Structure formats: structure tokens, C-alpha cells
One Martini backbone bead per residue (centre of mass of N, CA, C, O) as a GRO file, in nm:
protein
  365
    1UNK     BB    1   0.051   0.064   0.004
    2UNK     BB    2   0.264   0.290  -0.032
    3UNK     BB    3   0.151   0.476  -0.265
    4UNK     BB    4  -0.122   0.552  -0.102
    5UNK     BB    5   0.079   0.699   0.142
    6UNK     BB    6   0.145   0.952   0.010
    7UNK     BB    7   0.288   1.262   0.131
    8UNK     BB    8   0.401   1.563   0.217
    9UNK     BB    9   0.523   1.475   0.498
   10UNK     BB   10   0.580   1.146   0.542
   11UNK     BB   11   0.390   1.034   0.807
   12UNK     BB   12   0.160   0.820   0.760
   13UNK     BB   13   0.267   0.542   0.827
   14UNK     BB   14   0.333   0.596   1.122
   15UNK     BB   15   0.042   0.698   1.204
   16UNK     BB   16  -0.099   0.432   1.143
   17UNK     BB   17   0.057   0.266   1.341
   18UNK     BB   18  -0.027   0.423   1.587
   19UNK     BB   19  -0.333   0.396   1.569
   20UNK     BB   20  -0.326   0.096   1.613
   21UNK     BB   21  -0.124   0.045   1.865
   22UNK     BB   22  -0.277   0.238   2.067
   23UNK     BB   23  -0.565   0.057   2.037
   24UNK     BB   24  -0.411  -0.217   2.104
   25UNK     BB   25  -0.415  -0.429   2.370
   26UNK     BB   26  -0.175  -0.634   2.228
   27UNK     BB   27   0.055  -0.448   2.207
   28UNK     BB   28   0.399  -0.442   2.207
   29UNK     BB   29   0.384  -0.110   2.280
   30UNK     BB   30   0.231  -0.064   2.549
   31UNK     BB   31   0.451   0.034   2.757
   32UNK     BB   32   0.507   0.287   2.598
   33UNK     BB   33   0.224   0.417   2.588
   34UNK     BB   34   0.185   0.429   2.914
   35UNK     BB   35   0.333   0.704   2.945
   36UNK     BB   36   0.054   0.795   2.768
   37UNK     BB   37  -0.251   0.803   2.871
   38UNK     BB   38  -0.281   1.112   2.764
   39UNK     BB   39  -0.263   1.330   2.486
   40UNK     BB   40  -0.391   1.592   2.627
   41UNK     BB   41  -0.122   1.690   2.758
   42UNK     BB   42  -0.060   1.807   2.499
   43UNK     BB   43   0.037   2.178   2.447
   44UNK     BB   44  -0.011   2.265   2.166
   45UNK     BB   45  -0.129   2.527   1.984
   46UNK     BB   46  -0.334   2.343   1.816
   47UNK     BB   47  -0.525   2.324   2.106
   48UNK     BB   48  -0.587   2.596   2.101
   49UNK     BB   49  -0.776   2.844   2.100
   50UNK     BB   50  -0.786   3.072   1.856
   51UNK     BB   51  -0.803   3.322   2.040
   52UNK     BB   52  -0.559   3.253   2.212
   53UNK     BB   53  -0.351   3.230   1.984
   54UNK     BB   54  -0.383   3.524   1.891
   55UNK     BB   55  -0.347   3.681   2.161
   56UNK     BB   56  -0.047   3.540   2.234
   57UNK     BB   57   0.085   3.500   1.910
   58UNK     BB   58   0.093   3.752   1.770
   59UNK     BB   59   0.382   3.786   1.545
   60UNK     BB   60   0.545   3.495   1.574
   61UNK     BB   61   0.421   3.265   1.348
   62UNK     BB   62   0.233   3.037   1.465
   63UNK     BB   63  -0.060   3.066   1.363
   64UNK     BB   64   0.028   3.007   1.067
   65UNK     BB   65   0.151   2.723   1.116
   66UNK     BB   66  -0.106   2.595   1.238
   67UNK     BB   67  -0.294   2.634   0.999
   68UNK     BB   68  -0.127   2.449   0.811
   69UNK     BB   69  -0.142   2.191   0.981
   70UNK     BB   70  -0.448   2.158   0.991
   71UNK     BB   71  -0.495   2.144   0.687
   72UNK     BB   72  -0.311   1.886   0.644
   73UNK     BB   73  -0.455   1.697   0.843
   74UNK     BB   74  -0.729   1.701   0.710
   75UNK     BB   75  -0.637   1.608   0.425
   76UNK     BB   76  -0.503   1.337   0.502
   77UNK     BB   77  -0.733   1.206   0.643
   78UNK     BB   78  -0.945   1.224   0.409
   79UNK     BB   79  -0.751   1.124   0.153
   80UNK     BB   80  -0.592   0.870   0.308
   81UNK     BB   81  -0.679   0.737   0.571
   82UNK     BB   82  -0.976   0.673   0.535
   83UNK     BB   83  -0.959   0.497   0.271
   84UNK     BB   84  -0.762   0.288   0.408
   85UNK     BB   85  -0.959   0.197   0.638
   86UNK     BB   86  -1.198   0.116   0.453
   87UNK     BB   87  -1.006  -0.123   0.315
   88UNK     BB   88  -0.942  -0.215   0.646
   89UNK     BB   89  -1.175  -0.320   0.864
   90UNK     BB   90  -1.012  -0.538   1.030
   91UNK     BB   91  -0.820  -0.296   1.160
   92UNK     BB   92  -1.009  -0.043   1.115
   93UNK     BB   93  -1.193   0.237   1.292
   94UNK     BB   94  -1.330   0.549   1.253
   95UNK     BB   95  -1.454   0.561   1.546
   96UNK     BB   96  -1.165   0.515   1.682
   97UNK     BB   97  -0.993   0.649   1.433
   98UNK     BB   98  -0.981   0.964   1.461
   99UNK     BB   99  -0.906   1.282   1.407
  100UNK     BB  100  -0.836   1.354   1.698
  101UNK     BB  101  -0.626   1.126   1.733
  102UNK     BB  102  -0.454   1.209   1.497
  103UNK     BB  103  -0.372   1.495   1.601
  104UNK     BB  104  -0.232   1.382   1.868
  105UNK     BB  105  -0.024   1.206   1.695
  106UNK     BB  106   0.117   1.438   1.574
  107UNK     BB  107   0.216   1.576   1.827
  108UNK     BB  108   0.376   1.328   1.920
  109UNK     BB  109   0.569   1.325   1.676
  110UNK     BB  110   0.672   1.624   1.706
  111UNK     BB  111   0.788   1.570   2.012
  112UNK     BB  112   0.924   1.239   1.985
  113UNK     BB  113   1.074   1.225   1.733
  114UNK     BB  114   1.299   1.116   1.478
  115UNK     BB  115   1.554   1.229   1.231
  116UNK     BB  116   1.754   1.134   1.007
  117UNK     BB  117   2.008   1.261   0.876
  118UNK     BB  118   2.134   1.377   0.589
  119UNK     BB  119   2.336   1.362   0.361
  120UNK     BB  120   2.492   1.616   0.211
  121UNK     BB  121   2.429   1.509  -0.092
  122UNK     BB  122   2.102   1.491  -0.029
  123UNK     BB  123   1.974   1.772   0.061
  124UNK     BB  124   1.872   1.882  -0.220
  125UNK     BB  125   1.704   1.624  -0.335
  126UNK     BB  126   1.579   1.549  -0.072
  127UNK     BB  127   1.380   1.487   0.162
  128UNK     BB  128   1.321   1.421   0.459
  129UNK     BB  129   1.321   1.199   0.664
  130UNK     BB  130   1.140   0.995   0.833
  131UNK     BB  131   0.988   0.939   1.111
  132UNK     BB  132   1.072   0.820   1.449
  133UNK     BB  133   1.037   0.597   1.719
  134UNK     BB  134   1.246   0.619   2.030
  135UNK     BB  135   1.262   0.453   2.280
  136UNK     BB  136   1.415   0.650   2.553
  137UNK     BB  137   1.541   0.879   2.389
  138UNK     BB  138   1.260   1.059   2.450
  139UNK     BB  139   1.313   1.146   2.764
  140UNK     BB  140   1.466   1.385   2.680
  141UNK     BB  141   1.546   1.703   2.708
  142UNK     BB  142   1.569   2.043   2.610
  143UNK     BB  143   1.856   2.248   2.531
  144UNK     BB  144   2.082   2.461   2.410
  145UNK     BB  145   2.265   2.378   2.664
  146UNK     BB  146   2.372   2.091   2.618
  147UNK     BB  147   2.506   1.735   2.721
  148UNK     BB  148   2.372   1.587   2.468
  149UNK     BB  149   2.362   1.337   2.188
  150UNK     BB  150   2.274   1.199   1.885
  151UNK     BB  151   2.393   0.896   1.729
  152UNK     BB  152   2.439   0.753   1.413
  153UNK     BB  153   2.418   0.412   1.302
  154UNK     BB  154   2.373   0.112   1.142
  155UNK     BB  155   2.309  -0.038   1.430
  156UNK     BB  156   2.268   0.236   1.610
  157UNK     BB  157   2.184   0.431   1.884
  158UNK     BB  158   2.355   0.712   2.050
  159UNK     BB  159   2.393   0.854   2.368
  160UNK     BB  160   2.602   1.142   2.400
  161UNK     BB  161   2.815   1.305   2.578
  162UNK     BB  162   2.968   1.649   2.582
  163UNK     BB  163   3.000   1.635   2.902
  164UNK     BB  164   3.029   1.645   3.214
  165UNK     BB  165   2.811   1.456   3.454
  166UNK     BB  166   2.662   1.468   3.730
  167UNK     BB  167   2.525   1.337   3.993
  168UNK     BB  168   2.182   1.433   3.949
  169UNK     BB  169   2.205   1.545   3.668
  170UNK     BB  170   2.062   1.652   3.394
  171UNK     BB  171   1.984   1.520   3.079
  172UNK     BB  172   2.046   1.699   2.757
  173UNK     BB  173   1.923   1.734   2.473
  174UNK     BB  174   1.893   1.798   2.117
  175UNK     BB  175   1.660   1.922   1.858
  176UNK     BB  176   1.820   2.166   1.773
  177UNK     BB  177   1.833   2.486   1.622
  178UNK     BB  178   1.596   2.641   1.813
  179UNK     BB  179   1.346   2.840   1.834
  180UNK     BB  180   1.089   2.922   2.039
  181UNK     BB  181   0.865   2.905   1.821
  182UNK     BB  182   0.935   2.605   1.750
  183UNK     BB  183   0.911   2.478   2.013
  184UNK     BB  184   0.619   2.547   2.070
  185UNK     BB  185   0.494   2.431   1.808
  186UNK     BB  186   0.631   2.125   1.837
  187UNK     BB  187   0.651   2.090   2.197
  188UNK     BB  188   0.522   2.302   2.408
  189UNK     BB  189   0.788   2.493   2.456
  190UNK     BB  190   0.996   2.736   2.622
  191UNK     BB  191   1.281   2.935   2.668
  192UNK     BB  192   1.403   3.131   2.894
  193UNK     BB  193   1.537   3.409   2.943
  194UNK     BB  194   1.864   3.355   2.792
  195UNK     BB  195   1.891   3.041   2.714
  196UNK     BB  196   1.818   3.085   2.391
  197UNK     BB  197   2.072   3.108   2.164
  198UNK     BB  198   1.862   3.018   1.896
  199UNK     BB  199   1.715   3.253   1.873
  200UNK     BB  200   1.453   3.423   1.667
  201UNK     BB  201   1.364   3.673   1.422
  202UNK     BB  202   1.117   3.805   1.204
  203UNK     BB  203   1.098   3.949   0.877
  204UNK     BB  204   0.888   4.005   0.654
  205UNK     BB  205   0.920   4.062   0.328
  206UNK     BB  206   0.653   4.243   0.286
  207UNK     BB  207   0.747   4.457   0.497
  208UNK     BB  208   0.978   4.584   0.332
  209UNK     BB  209   0.791   4.672   0.099
  210UNK     BB  210   0.609   4.850   0.271
  211UNK     BB  211   0.847   5.048   0.361
  212UNK     BB  212   0.921   5.134   0.074
  213UNK     BB  213   0.642   5.250  -0.003
  214UNK     BB  214   0.619   5.458   0.229
  215UNK     BB  215   0.878   5.619   0.137
  216UNK     BB  216   0.753   5.701  -0.121
  217UNK     BB  217   0.677   6.020  -0.267
  218UNK     BB  218   0.565   5.882  -0.531
  219UNK     BB  219   0.441   5.709  -0.788
  220UNK     BB  220   0.705   5.650  -0.929
  221UNK     BB  221   0.843   5.531  -0.672
  222UNK     BB  222   0.644   5.305  -0.632
  223UNK     BB  223   0.686   5.161  -0.907
  224UNK     BB  224   0.987   5.099  -0.857
  225UNK     BB  225   0.953   4.918  -0.623
  226UNK     BB  226   0.781   4.702  -0.770
  227UNK     BB  227   1.005   4.634  -0.979
  228UNK     BB  228   1.218   4.551  -0.776
  229UNK     BB  229   1.052   4.319  -0.657
  230UNK     BB  230   1.016   4.151  -0.914
  231UNK     BB  231   1.319   4.111  -0.947
  232UNK     BB  232   1.366   3.956  -0.680
  233UNK     BB  233   1.171   3.728  -0.748
  234UNK     BB  234   1.328   3.628  -0.999
  235UNK     BB  235   1.590   3.576  -0.801
  236UNK     BB  236   1.468   3.437  -0.541
  237UNK     BB  237   1.491   3.641  -0.277
  238UNK     BB  238   1.168   3.670  -0.280
  239UNK     BB  239   0.835   3.646  -0.105
  240UNK     BB  240   0.517   3.637   0.019
  241UNK     BB  241   0.612   3.406   0.259
  242UNK     BB  242   0.868   3.518   0.345
  243UNK     BB  243   1.170   3.553   0.559
  244UNK     BB  244   1.372   3.724   0.769
  245UNK     BB  245   1.649   3.601   0.971
  246UNK     BB  246   1.726   3.665   1.326
  247UNK     BB  247   1.979   3.669   1.530
  248UNK     BB  248   2.183   3.767   1.791
  249UNK     BB  249   2.452   3.803   1.562
  250UNK     BB  250   2.277   3.760   1.286
  251UNK     BB  251   2.189   3.705   0.953
  252UNK     BB  252   2.063   3.409   0.819
  253UNK     BB  253   1.948   3.581   0.544
  254UNK     BB  254   2.180   3.757   0.405
  255UNK     BB  255   2.151   3.752   0.095
  256UNK     BB  256   1.862   3.848   0.082
  257UNK     BB  257   1.882   4.113   0.246
  258UNK     BB  258   2.104   4.245   0.093
  259UNK     BB  259   1.970   4.252  -0.187
  260UNK     BB  260   1.709   4.400  -0.104
  261UNK     BB  261   1.828   4.659   0.007
  262UNK     BB  262   1.992   4.748  -0.239
  263UNK     BB  263   1.762   4.757  -0.449
  264UNK     BB  264   1.543   4.935  -0.278
  265UNK     BB  265   1.792   5.182  -0.277
  266UNK     BB  266   1.767   5.241  -0.567
  267UNK     BB  267   1.776   5.416  -0.834
  268UNK     BB  268   1.667   5.421  -1.145
  269UNK     BB  269   1.945   5.420  -1.274
  270UNK     BB  270   2.081   5.188  -1.110
  271UNK     BB  271   1.867   4.971  -1.180
  272UNK     BB  272   1.903   4.976  -1.486
  273UNK     BB  273   2.200   4.883  -1.482
  274UNK     BB  274   2.163   4.630  -1.304
  275UNK     BB  275   1.978   4.482  -1.503
  276UNK     BB  276   2.170   4.482  -1.746
  277UNK     BB  277   2.357   4.281  -1.548
  278UNK     BB  278   2.163   4.074  -1.415
  279UNK     BB  279   2.270   4.134  -1.107
  280UNK     BB  280   2.576   4.138  -1.174
  281UNK     BB  281   2.898   4.168  -0.998
  282UNK     BB  282   3.238   4.253  -0.984
  283UNK     BB  283   3.256   4.215  -0.625
  284UNK     BB  284   3.474   4.080  -0.407
  285UNK     BB  285   3.445   4.261  -0.160
  286UNK     BB  286   3.137   4.213  -0.118
  287UNK     BB  287   3.158   3.919  -0.070
  288UNK     BB  288   3.339   3.910   0.184
  289UNK     BB  289   3.102   4.118   0.334
  290UNK     BB  290   2.818   3.943   0.341
  291UNK     BB  291   2.813   3.918   0.633
  292UNK     BB  292   2.544   3.989   0.871
  293UNK     BB  293   2.652   4.114   1.116
  294UNK     BB  294   2.624   4.337   1.360
  295UNK     BB  295   2.844   4.511   1.255
  296UNK     BB  296   2.755   4.527   0.956
  297UNK     BB  297   2.489   4.662   1.014
  298UNK     BB  298   2.618   4.931   1.142
  299UNK     BB  299   2.757   4.981   0.819
  300UNK     BB  300   2.533   5.057   0.669
  301UNK     BB  301   2.373   5.236   0.468
  302UNK     BB  302   2.148   5.469   0.531
  303UNK     BB  303   1.904   5.374   0.358
  304UNK     BB  304   1.918   5.076   0.463
  305UNK     BB  305   1.884   5.142   0.755
  306UNK     BB  306   1.604   5.282   0.731
  307UNK     BB  307   1.455   5.043   0.602
  308UNK     BB  308   1.507   4.851   0.838
  309UNK     BB  309   1.394   5.011   1.069
  310UNK     BB  310   1.101   5.036   0.958
  311UNK     BB  311   1.052   4.729   0.949
  312UNK     BB  312   1.078   4.677   1.252
  313UNK     BB  313   0.841   4.865   1.339
  314UNK     BB  314   0.624   4.704   1.176
  315UNK     BB  315   0.674   4.434   1.326
  316UNK     BB  316   0.608   4.535   1.621
  317UNK     BB  317   0.304   4.607   1.543
  318UNK     BB  318   0.207   4.295   1.525
  319UNK     BB  319   0.194   4.304   1.814
  320UNK     BB  320   0.002   4.346   2.127
  321UNK     BB  321   0.279   4.426   2.262
  322UNK     BB  322   0.539   4.557   2.439
  323UNK     BB  323   0.858   4.523   2.584
  324UNK     BB  324   0.788   4.657   2.858
  325UNK     BB  325   0.555   4.478   2.938
  326UNK     BB  326   0.719   4.213   2.935
  327UNK     BB  327   0.929   4.295   3.144
  328UNK     BB  328   0.740   4.355   3.378
  329UNK     BB  329   0.633   4.066   3.398
  330UNK     BB  330   0.905   3.922   3.448
  331UNK     BB  331   0.983   4.101   3.716
  332UNK     BB  332   0.701   4.004   3.825
  333UNK     BB  333   0.662   3.727   4.001
  334UNK     BB  334   0.364   3.734   4.086
  335UNK     BB  335   0.240   3.787   3.803
  336UNK     BB  336   0.374   3.548   3.659
  337UNK     BB  337   0.250   3.311   3.838
  338UNK     BB  338  -0.057   3.394   3.748
  339UNK     BB  339  -0.001   3.266   3.494
  340UNK     BB  340  -0.036   3.063   3.262
  341UNK     BB  341   0.139   2.845   3.085
  342UNK     BB  342   0.073   2.965   2.808
  343UNK     BB  343   0.141   3.260   2.887
  344UNK     BB  344   0.443   3.203   2.953
  345UNK     BB  345   0.538   3.075   2.684
  346UNK     BB  346   0.455   3.320   2.506
  347UNK     BB  347   0.632   3.533   2.654
  348UNK     BB  348   0.902   3.404   2.569
  349UNK     BB  349   0.867   3.435   2.266
  350UNK     BB  350   0.818   3.745   2.241
  351UNK     BB  351   1.061   3.854   2.407
  352UNK     BB  352   1.290   3.737   2.229
  353UNK     BB  353   1.209   3.871   1.962
  354UNK     BB  354   1.205   4.169   2.071
  355UNK     BB  355   1.505   4.183   2.151
  356UNK     BB  356   1.623   4.143   1.867
  357UNK     BB  357   1.458   4.387   1.732
  358UNK     BB  358   1.590   4.609   1.923
  359UNK     BB  359   1.889   4.547   1.856
  360UNK     BB  360   1.856   4.631   1.561
  361UNK     BB  361   1.771   4.916   1.597
  362UNK     BB  362   2.032   5.013   1.734
  363UNK     BB  363   2.227   4.932   1.494
  364UNK     BB  364   2.048   5.123   1.271
  365UNK     BB  365   2.020   5.434   1.394
   0.00000   0.00000   0.00000
């Protein structure tokens, strides 16, 4: 049945196996599943009411990611899972193996599965390896400053310490270099500031276009911005759904942001000349300095700084509260402890992102 179980996520075979094993009283995996008596304890944002998700996480990128997940889950269940179950009524029962249980198992796979990394030469050609459940390896929690990690070999998986661990000290795995919004979206938790050194903040690409259009003083200048944007789209530097990603130390999408700022800050004559060269310049010095570290950001040309500054301001407007309000809440222990767990986790996500965005404001002021 492998062909009929193809899906965009690649998760369907594992999820079908879990649907069956989790509900079979004689399952070989019963002792493993008994660790999770009730998957409703998983508190991914996909289980939050939409109003709460919007109120707590607007601006973080999580509501949009959840909407995509839920649409894909419904599509996979109705178009692949249900037909397969109906063709195997001796094994599956749609009244038992419901969409709700399927959704809970998706969250279970999100939070506890492992994916074997691809070999470097396969990274561009293949999609990611399918996920797998690895009992025992999945009991370790994650922190950015971890003290163990998983090593893959043909014969076995090994959890190996990366530094000495004292007796009684917790062993922490790493789930990868993950920002707080990714941790909350996929695992249901976030690391309090300043613990997550892998945290990031996004500036939506269309926000930079919006800032450039707002800066244009005439209709002709606005038209130029739109032409420049179309040119960047053709170069595959920007897209309607893309984002520029900022870490604590540098811009992770440096090539895309450098090119976007450069093109959107060109005069009509400069842009015309640049287009005639098909966007290529023999400028080895520029290549060498392409890394957008914090120091490089502070050395950007004034028009580029201004455009980036305005883009950050627009991004900060997308949240429902400002940095000072978050800071006051974190500093007030009594008020913080009165927050629900969801409110606390959302606060850590928002606060980390806003700190990175405010740091960028200072760099390009």
C-alpha cells in the first residue's frame, strides 16, 4: 500500500501504525504507550482555542504555522487515512481511529520523534527522512546549552554526553538549533530568556516591501519599488510568504536581505544599470563582506539602515504588546506566577523575538 500512503509530510505510514498500535490492547508497544495515558496532556498551540492562540501569539509566526498544520492534517486524514482505513475494516475503525486521535498523534510525533539527518550530498535532492519513534531516547528534555546528543550508526543509536555530567544532574538532549517559536509550535514549550541562544526573530519579506512603499514620495517612486520587488522575485531572493531571519549575532538569511536592501534602495538609474547586468557585479570585496553580522549591520549605508529600521518598527507593530510590558511582567514574580502555563510560554516566545528586534533597531539607528 506504500504508493497510496504518499503524502506531503511523509508521516502517514508512521501515523497509521501509531493509530493501530495505540488502540490495540495486545500491542507489543503497550508499555511504551502507557507512558502517555492521555495525549491530551500535550499542549501544542494547535490545541489552543483560536482566540487564545491569536491573543497570545500574534506576530510570532506560530498562528500561521498552526493554520497550515491543521489544514494539512485534515487533508491527509480525509484523502489518505480514511480511504485506507475503509479498505481495511478488519484492522481499522473510523469510529475509534478518529480525526481527533490522529491530530493528537501528529502532536506526539512532532514532540517525540527523531529524524535521521540526510547525508550532505542528499540534502538538496531529497526531502527529509521520515520520522521514527525511538523509545527511551525520547525521554530526554531539550535545552540550547545541552550536555548530550544522539549519534546515528548503521547498527544502533547512541546517546552520547558532550561534557562531564555530575551524579543527580539532568541529561539534556538537543532537538536541533531551534528558536523559541519553533519549540512552542512543535514541542509545546519555550526556553526562558536568556537561555535559548538559538532564538530568532523574523521580518516578513512583504513588510520590507511595505516599508519601501511607505517611504516612496511619489507614484513614480512607488512604481519603481514594485518593479524592484518583481526583479527580486525573479532572482528568487524574496517571496510573498518568505521571511528574513535574525539571530542574536547575525542575519541568517544574509544573502536575501543584503540583496533586497541594496535593490530597494537604488535610484531609477542605478536600478536600470543593475538590471542590464542581470543583477551580477564583479565585486569580490562585496562578496567577502557579505556576512551580515551585527557589526556589518551597523555599517550599512544610511538608506539601507533607514529601510531596515522602518521594517523593524512595522514588525513590532504586529504584536499586541510592547517590549516594556513584557519586561515588567517578567520582572514581577508575583504577576508572572499568576499567568497560566500557556501565557508564560507565549511570553517567553514574544519577549525573545522583541529583544532581537530591538537590538537590531539600536544597530541601525
